C-alpha positions, -999 to 999 in steps of 0.1 A, spaced: -264 -151 -58 -279 -158 -92 -260 -171 -122 -257 -137 -139 -240 -123 -108 -216 -153 -106 -208 -149 -143 -201 -112 -139 -178 -119 -109 -160 -147 -128 -156 -124 -159 -142 -95 -139 -117 -118 -122 -103 -126 -157 -97 -89 -164 -73 -66 -146 -93 -48 -120 -82 -24 -94 -86 -33 -57 -118 -20 -41 -121 0 -8 -129 -32 12 -97 -49 1 -77 -17 6 -91 -15 41 -79 -51 48 -44 -42 36 -44 -11 57 -53 -30 88 -24 -54 81 3 -27 76 -9 2 99 4 -15 131 39 -16 115 41 22 116 60 30 147 71 66 142 108 56 145 118 33 116 85 34 96 69 68 96 39 62 73 25 40 45 7 57 16 -4 52 -20 -17 17 -14 -30 5 -47 -33 -27 -66 -46 -47 -95 -64 -80 -94 -61 -104 -124 -77 -137 -120 -72 -149 -84 -39 -130 -80 -31 -95 -69 -2 -71 -77 3 -42 -52 22 -9 -50 27 12 -20 51 38 -5 67 37 28 83 68 44 114 64 66 135 89 84 159 108 62 189 98 83 182 61 79 208 41 59 199 22 27 206 -11 46 183 -1 75 155 11 51 158 -22 32 151 -41 65 120 -19 71 108 -26 35 114 -64 39 93 -64 71 64 -47 53 68 -71 24 70 -102 46 40 -91 67 18 -86 36 29 -117 18 24 -139 49 -11 -126 55 -24 -123 19 -16 -154 -1 -32 -141 -33 -5 -113 -36 19 -124 -62 39 -92 -66 45 -63 -42 64 -31 -53 74 -9 -24 88 25 -30 110 37 -1 108 74 5 128 94 30 108 121 47 118 155 33 125 186 54 92 203 62 71 174 47 38 168 65 30 131 67 -6 122 58 -6 85 51 -14 55 73 0 57 108 6 95 105 -26 105 123 -44 109 89 -81 111 91 -93 82 69 -120 106 56 -94 133 47 -92 146 12 -67 125 -8 -52 157 -23 -31 160 9 -14 126 1 18 128 -20 16 104 -50 49 87 -60 40 66 -90 31 93 -115 52 116 -137 63 138 -108 76 109 -88 86 117 -52 
């Protein structure tokens, strides 16, 4: 790697930069085994920002609609602990807990989603429309 490439990499680490597909794939490989179809139905909207050597992440987990708040908190804590234990650079992790709605088709991680599928099928929870 030449000095220009090293300087560029160092400069980008000082700026807020979204996570790339390679990093997203690493995160997906960590969390996808947690989706069991019982307590954790899917994980979607995995996104993040890198600033310096640290990363802030957001993601959504879908749980059954009959699950209690206490039970869903335990599922959320398991996802959080798993990521934080395996990715030491993650300084902040925001997890949105979503109860599957009647008739909702799951299309996130662990829901049989084809990784090449069009992202328009995935519900986004962090915009104006929320969940």
